[in-house]
N, C-alpha and C positions, 0 to 999 in steps of 0.2 A: 503495499500499499504506499503511495507515495505522500510525499510532506503536504501538498496542497489538499489531498483527499481527506487527510487527518484533521487538518487544519478546517476544511469545510465541515466535516461531520461534527467537530467539537462545536463549531459555530451554530449548526442547526440543533444541536442539543441545548444550547443556550436559548434558541429562539423557541424551542419546544417547552422550555421551563417558563417562557413568557405566554403560553397558551396555544402555539402553533401545533397541529396534529397531522397525522397521515390520513387520507390522501392530501398531499399538498395542493392547494390552489395556486396555480401558476397563471398570472395575468400578464399578458404580453402586448406591446404596441405593434403596429405595422412594420416599423423600421428593423425590428429584430427580424421577422419574417423576410424583409427585402435582403437584408444582410447574409441570410443563411440559407439561401436556396439550394446551395450544393451540398448542405452539410445534413446529417440526420438529426434534426433539432431534438426530437424527443429523446432519442439515446443520450445526447449530449446534457440534457437536463437530469436525466435519470442519473447518469454518472457523476454529475457535479454533486447533486443532492443526495447520492448514495440510497436511492430507492427506487422501486418499479412503481410506487404508489403515487402517482400525479394525476392532476386534473388540469390539462393545459386549457386556458380560457383565452378568449379575446372579446372586446367589447364591439358592439355594433358600429360605433362611430370609428373605431380602429379599422373595421372592414371597409365603412364608408370611405375612409382616407385611401386605402389601397385602390378602391374603384376609381376615386379621383386622379389618382397617378397614372391609371390605365387608359385615361381619356385625353383627348385633345392633341394638338402639334406636338407637345413636349412629353409625350407618352413614355413613360418607363418600362422598357422591354420586361423587365423582371417582375413587374406587378402582376401579370397574368399568372404566373407560376406561384406568387405568393398568395393571390386570391384562393387558388385551388388548394393549397396547403391551410389556409385560414378555415376554409369550410369544412376541415376534418376536425377542428377544435370546438369545445363547447362555447356557445355564445353566451356571454354575461350581459344580461339585459342591464343597460345603464340608465332606461328611463327617458333618453333624450329621442323625442319625436321625430320619425323620418320626415315628415311634411315641413318641420322647421329647418332653419338655417342649421346645419350640422355644428357641433362645438369642435374646438380643435382638440386633438388627441391628449395635449396636456391638460386641458379643462375637463375632459371626460374622464381620464384616469383618476385626476385628483378627486371628482365626485365620486368615483365608484371606491378608491381607496379609503377616503375620509369623507364621507357623505355629509356630516354635520359640520365639518370643519374645525373639529375639537383637537386634531392633532392625533387622532387615535386610529388605527388600522382594525376596525371592530371584526371584520370577517378575516382576518388573518391571511391576506393575500401575500405571495412572493411576486414581486413586481420585475419583469423583464424587459429593460428599454436601453436604446442607445442614446436617448436623449439627455444630455447632461444636464440641463436646467430641470428636467422633471425629476431626476435623480437627486439632485440638490435639494428641490423642495421636499421630496419624500422622505429625506434623511430626518426631517423634523416630526415626520408621523410615525408614533411609537405603536408597535414595534414593526417594522417593514424590511424584510430581506430584500437587497436590490442585487440584480443581475445584469450583466451586459456582455458583449462579445468583441473581444479584440484579436485580431490575426487568427480567427477560426478557433479561439479558446475561450470558454465560457468562464466567466469570473463571478464569482460571489464575493459583493464587498464585505469588508469588516462591519460589524455592528456599528451603527451610528451612534454618536455620544448620548443622544437623548435615550435611545433605547438602553444603552449601557446602564445609565443612571438609573431607569426603572427597574432593570434586572437586578441592580445591586440594592436598590430599596426593598424589593420583594424578597431577596436573599436574607437581608438583615431582619425582615419581619418573621422569618422562620424563627 
């Protein structure tokens, strides 16, 4: 077992102490799908999280963003493959109506992970995104494991300071 695998297992045990349980709910954005077309994404997630018990999810707004990238003159050729892959995942209803102007993926993900804006990941989602701004904002939402891909390697970020404080407080309460 490699050094990174041990580190990720320990990190997920810490998150389990904060209420995460298997099957892990893995919420991803469209950019992860676009960047990993040639990779076996589910296998990567299973290997990184050391489990076969995963529920990969994508929101309706993220799928809509993929469809938008597949239209018009500046069409992204990878979007069609990403759409096909997204159809395999469970849809997380985000409550944003189809007939209204679509929310950006950033706004949609924030409303799904932290629905009341209290800084709490109530439904215990693991978020996979390439958007650095979204990851920065989600670090303040307790507890939220964050993942991203760099050079075909899936990286699980260390526990954010806000989550670590809550974990220490819980541990002292015992």
